[in-house]
Every structure is written in C-alpha cells, then in structure tokens.
C-alpha positions in Angstrom: 3.2 5.3 -56.3 -0.1 4.5 -58.0 -3.1 5.1 -55.8 -6.8 4.7 -56.4 -9.4 6.1 -54.1 -13.1 5.6 -54.5 -16.0 7.2 -52.5 -19.7 6.7 -52.4 -20.8 9.9 -50.8 -20.6 13.5 -51.9 -19.2 14.6 -48.5 -16.3 12.2 -48.9 -15.8 13.4 -52.4 -15.5 17.1 -51.4 -12.6 16.2 -49.1 -11.0 13.8 -51.7 -11.0 16.2 -54.7 -9.5 19.1 -52.6 -6.8 16.9 -51.2 -5.9 15.5 -54.6 -5.5 18.8 -56.4 -6.1 22.3 -54.8 -8.7 23.5 -52.3 -12.1 23.4 -54.2 -15.7 24.0 -53.4 -17.8 21.0 -54.7 -21.5 20.9 -55.2 -24.0 18.4 -56.7 -26.0 19.3 -59.8 -28.7 16.8 -59.2 -30.3 14.8 -56.4 -29.5 11.1 -56.0 -26.6 8.8 -55.2 -23.0 9.8 -55.9 -19.9 7.9 -56.7 -16.4 9.0 -57.7 -12.8 7.9 -57.9 -9.4 9.5 -58.4 -6.6 7.2 -59.6 -3.0 8.1 -60.5 0.5 9.0 -59.4 2.7 11.9 -58.6 5.8 11.8 -60.8 8.2 14.5 -59.5 6.3 17.8 -59.8 3.7 16.4 -62.2 0.5 14.9 -60.9 -1.2 12.5 -63.4 -4.7 11.6 -62.3 -7.7 10.0 -63.9 -11.0 11.2 -62.5 -14.3 9.4 -62.9 -17.5 10.6 -61.2 -21.2 11.2 -61.2 -22.4 14.7 -62.3 -21.3 17.6 -60.1 -19.5 20.9 -60.2 -16.3 22.2 -58.6 -15.4 25.8 -58.1 -12.1 27.5 -57.3 -13.3 30.6 -55.6 -11.5 33.8 -54.7 -11.5 33.0 -51.0 -9.8 29.6 -51.8 -7.0 31.3 -53.6 -6.0 32.9 -50.3 -4.7 29.4 -49.2 -1.4 30.3 -50.8 -1.0 27.2 -53.0 2.0 27.4 -55.4 1.1 28.4 -59.0 0.0 25.4 -61.1 -1.6 24.8 -64.4 -4.0 21.9 -64.8 -4.6 20.2 -68.2 -7.9 18.4 -68.8 -8.3 15.7 -71.4 -11.9 14.6 -71.6 -12.1 10.9 -71.9 -15.9 10.4 -71.7 -19.0 12.4 -71.0 -19.2 16.2 -71.5 -18.4 19.1 -69.2 -18.0 22.9 -69.1 -14.9 24.9 -68.1 -15.2 28.6 -67.2 -12.2 30.9 -66.4 -11.2 34.5 -67.2 -14.5 35.3 -68.7 -14.3 32.4 -71.2 -16.1 29.1 -71.3 -15.5 26.0 -73.3 -17.4 22.8 -73.8 -15.3 19.8 -72.8 -15.9 17.1 -75.4 -14.3 13.6 -75.4 -10.8 13.9 -77.0 -10.4 17.6 -76.4 -7.9 19.4 -74.2 -8.3 22.5 -72.1 -5.9 24.3 -69.7 -6.7 26.3 -66.6 -4.8 28.2 -63.9 -5.1 27.3 -60.2 -4.1 30.9 -59.3 -7.4 32.4 -60.5 -11.0 31.4 -60.0 -12.5 28.7 -62.3 -15.5 26.4 -62.5 -15.8 22.9 -63.8 -19.3 21.6 -64.4 -20.3 18.1 -65.4 -24.0 17.5 -65.9 -23.5 13.8 -66.7 -21.3 11.0 -65.6 -17.7 11.6 -66.9 -14.2 10.4 -67.0 -11.2 12.8 -67.5 -7.4 12.8 -67.3 -5.9 15.7 -65.4 -2.3 16.8 -65.4 -1.3 19.3 -62.7 2.1 20.8 -62.9 4.0 24.0 -61.8 3.5 26.9 -64.2 7.2 27.3 -64.8 7.5 23.8 -66.3 5.9 24.8 -69.6 8.8 27.1 -70.4 6.3 29.7 -71.8 5.4 33.1 -70.5 2.6 32.6 -68.0 0.8 35.7 -69.2 0.6 34.2 -72.7 -0.6 30.8 -71.5 -3.3 32.6 -69.5 -4.7 33.9 -72.8 -5.6 30.3 -73.6 -7.3 29.2 -70.5 -10.8 27.8 -70.9 -10.4 27.3 -74.7 -10.3 24.1 -76.6 -6.6 23.5 -77.4 -5.3 21.9 -80.5 -8.5 20.3 -81.8 -7.8 21.5 -85.3 -4.0 21.7 -85.1 -2.0 18.7 -86.4 0.0 18.7 -83.2 -3.2 18.5 -81.2 -4.0 15.3 -83.1 -0.7 13.9 -82.1 -0.7 15.0 -78.4 -4.2 13.6 -77.5 -3.4 9.9 -78.3 -0.2 10.2 -76.3 -2.1 11.4 -73.3 -4.8 8.7 -73.8 -2.0 6.0 -73.8 -0.5 7.6 -70.6 -3.9 7.3 -68.9 -4.1 3.6 -69.8 -0.6 3.0 -68.5 -1.1 4.7 -65.1 -1.6 1.5 -63.1 1.7 0.0 -64.4 3.9 3.1 -64.5 6.7 3.4 -61.9 9.6 5.7 -61.5 11.9 6.5 -63.1 10.1 5.8 -66.4 6.9 7.4 -65.2 8.7 10.6 -64.2 10.2 10.8 -67.7 6.9 10.1 -69.4 5.2 12.8 -67.3 7.9 15.3 -68.2 7.6 14.3 -71.8 3.8 15.0 -71.7 4.5 18.5 -70.4 7.0 19.0 -73.1 4.5 18.0 -75.7 1.9 20.3 -74.2 4.4 23.2 -74.2 5.1 22.6 -77.9 1.5 22.5 -78.7 0.8 25.7 -76.8 3.8 27.4 -78.4 2.5 26.4 -81.8 -1.0 27.7 -81.0 0.4 31.0 -79.7 2.6 31.3 -82.8 -0.4 30.8 -85.1 -2.3 33.4 -83.1 0.6 35.7 -83.2 0.8 35.5 -87.1 -2.7 37.1 -87.1 -1.6 39.9 -84.8 -0.4 43.3 -86.1 2.1 44.0 -83.3 5.4 43.5 -85.0 7.4 44.2 -81.7 5.5 41.4 -80.0 6.2 39.0 -82.8 9.9 40.0 -82.6 9.9 39.2 -78.8 8.5 35.7 -79.4 11.1 35.0 -82.1 13.9 36.1 -79.8 12.6 34.1 -76.9 12.4 31.0 -79.3 16.0 31.7 -80.3 17.1 31.9 -76.6 15.4 28.5 -75.9 17.2 26.9 -78.8 20.7 28.2 -77.7 20.5 27.9 -73.9 23.3 25.4 -73.9 25.7 27.9 -75.5 27.7 29.5 -72.6 28.4 32.5 -75.0 24.7 33.3 -75.3 24.2 36.8 -74.0 22.3 40.0 -75.0 25.2 41.1 -77.3 25.2 37.8 -79.2 21.4 37.8 -79.5 21.4 41.4 -80.8 24.0 40.5 -83.4 22.0 37.4 -84.5 18.9 39.5 -85.0 20.5 42.5 -86.6 19.3 44.9 -83.9 21.1 47.2 -81.5 21.4 46.3 -77.8 19.1 49.3 -77.0 16.5 47.9 -79.4 16.8 44.5 -78.0 16.1 45.7 -74.4 13.2 47.8 -75.7 11.6 44.7 -77.3 12.1 42.7 -74.1 10.6 45.4 -71.9 7.0 44.1 -72.5 8.0 40.7 -71.0 8.7 42.2 -67.6 12.2 40.7 -67.6 15.6 41.9 -68.9 17.2 39.7 -71.5 19.8 38.4 -69.0 17.1 37.5 -66.5 15.2 35.6 -69.2 18.3 33.6 -70.2 19.1 32.8 -66.6 15.6 31.8 -65.7 15.2 29.5 -68.7 18.6 27.9 -68.0 17.8 27.3 -64.3 14.4 25.8 -65.2 16.1 23.2 -67.5 18.7 22.5 -64.8 16.0 22.0 -62.1 14.2 19.6 -64.4 17.3 17.5 -65.1 18.2 17.4 -61.5 14.7 16.1 -60.7 14.9 13.3 -63.3 15.7 10.0 -61.6 17.2 8.7 -64.9 19.9 11.4 -64.7 21.0 10.9 -61.1 24.3 9.5 -62.4 25.2 12.8 -64.0 27.2 15.1 -61.7 25.5 18.3 -60.6 28.3 20.4 -62.1 27.8 18.6 -65.5 24.1 19.4 -65.4 24.9 23.1 -64.9 27.5 23.0 -67.6 25.0 21.4 -70.0 22.7 24.4 -69.7 25.3 27.2 -70.0 26.7 27.3 -66.4 30.3 26.1 -67.0 31.5 27.3 -63.6 30.1 24.9 -60.9 30.4 27.4 -58.0 28.6 30.1 -60.0 25.9 27.6 -60.9 25.4 26.7 -57.3 25.1 30.3 -56.2 22.5 31.3 -58.8 20.5 28.1 -58.3 20.4 28.8 -54.5 19.5 32.4 -55.1 16.6 31.4 -57.3 15.2 28.5 -55.4 16.5 28.8 -51.8 18.3 25.5 -51.9 21.6 24.2 -53.5 21.4 22.0 -56.6 22.7 19.0 -54.7 20.2 19.4 -51.9 17.4 19.9 -54.4 18.3 16.6 -56.1 18.5 14.8 -52.8 15.0 15.8 -51.8 13.2 15.0 -55.1 
C-alpha cells in the first residue's frame, strides 16, 4: 500500500528514515529549518521509496550493523540535487540521473549538502542472482552512466517513481521484480566488461559457467557432469574453477533454482500455478524433493511461504 510521510523537524526525520530502511544515524549539515518526506510502497521483498529532504547526512555505522538486520542492497537513483555516497573506501558523486548501489551489511555514509530528491530500491541481496562478493566490488561507484543498458534502465526507474502513487499489487509487485531484474542485468554487464579487462582466465571461466547455469536452470538434467561436457573440461577441473566461488557446482545450481522458485512463489500473478509446477519449472520435477530442499534452505515449506507473502 502506498504511504507518504512528511516531517518538519530533524528529530522526527531521524526516526522516520531508520524505520523506513535500516537503523541509521542522521545528522544535519547546516543550521536552519528542516523538512523531509518518504513516499512509496513495499512490493513483496522490494521496497520502492522516493525520498525528498533538506540537506543532511545519514550514516550506517559499525555499531548499527549489530542490530542483525537481514542482508539487503539499496539502489539509489538521484532525481534532483547532488549527494555523495561513501562505502568500502570508495566515494561517488550522486548526480541527477545516475545510479549507485550500496550494501546495508557494511558501514556507509550518504551526504547531501543541498535539497534533493532520490528514488531508493531496497531488496534482499540474493534477489540480484549475482555473487554478493562481486556486487560489493561495485558499491559506491556510478553504475551504467556510460553503458547502453544504463541509459535504458534509468528511464524505467524514473517512470516507476512517477507511477508509485497509482501502483497496486499484483502489478506493482511484478514491476518491482522487473526493476531488480534489469538492475541485475546491468550489473552483470558491468561485471562482464570489467572482467574482459582482467587477466585471470580461471575467473573469466567461472563467470561463463555461472552464466551457462543461469540459462539452463529449468533443465532437470543440468548437473556438474553435463556442465563439464558442455565446456570441454573434466569434472576435476570444473570443481577447481568453482572453488573460488565458495560453493560447489551442485550447491550453486540448487541455490539459483531455489531463488527462482521463491521469487515465483511470491509473485501474486502466479498464485494460480500449483506449487509443484513452480518447482518443476525450475528443475525440481519431484514435488516432495522440492518441498524438502526448499524447507531446508528457508526453514518453511513452499506452500507456507506462498501463504505468508
């Protein structure tokens, strides 16, 4: 449900911004009056919020990380005004029309020295479908400003911001998921371009195999053996390449399949599809086996997960 909250004091803002996102320490950057508003909706696991406020700074400090919040990424699309994002020893100027991503699991600072408006998407890290360690290499950097995909994603997000007051589930849920898909594609393209400049051939091979797995998740015959054959490598070599990811090949396949199943089960437009059919769609043809591995991964059955979304 769309909600808009407006405050006229900085004390009220400190409470509002922490409750809307994650616990944050807010501080003014100049004396004088303050006004701010947060408007948006929660679509499934994706929060889509438009933030408009007077100049100030927010910090996600080490002691606030101890609150135990689940791991999320936040995407910032600057709509007006300028700001600065700092994380992981990097900093980037936030200009209107530019994107930047940051990680709620590590300290960061957002500083705005003038009035501003920004669109913020907050979503679970797993939803991107990309290795978290690789995405973290791109925090606090301008994303896609020179990339053709970046020029396509930004207008979509601007339109999403304009539609927020009218969006309702289930369409809003689907659009929010589409936005994360587009972001994942953009980040994957940026990572691929960066990887082309790298000299580590084994790392490039890992990314190529992970991309192959993502394209063939629906094939129930997908397994380490079929992947090794498709890439003309031995099973031993395949497992060696995957060692740097921190997962076995089978773990990676299972995790990616379960992420797709969880996404479809949470989609209101797919509630008419039987749970077993969702599992089968993503390579789990045995409904009982699908239910067991889903419960093992998420602590809840597929049916119960769908019911609570």
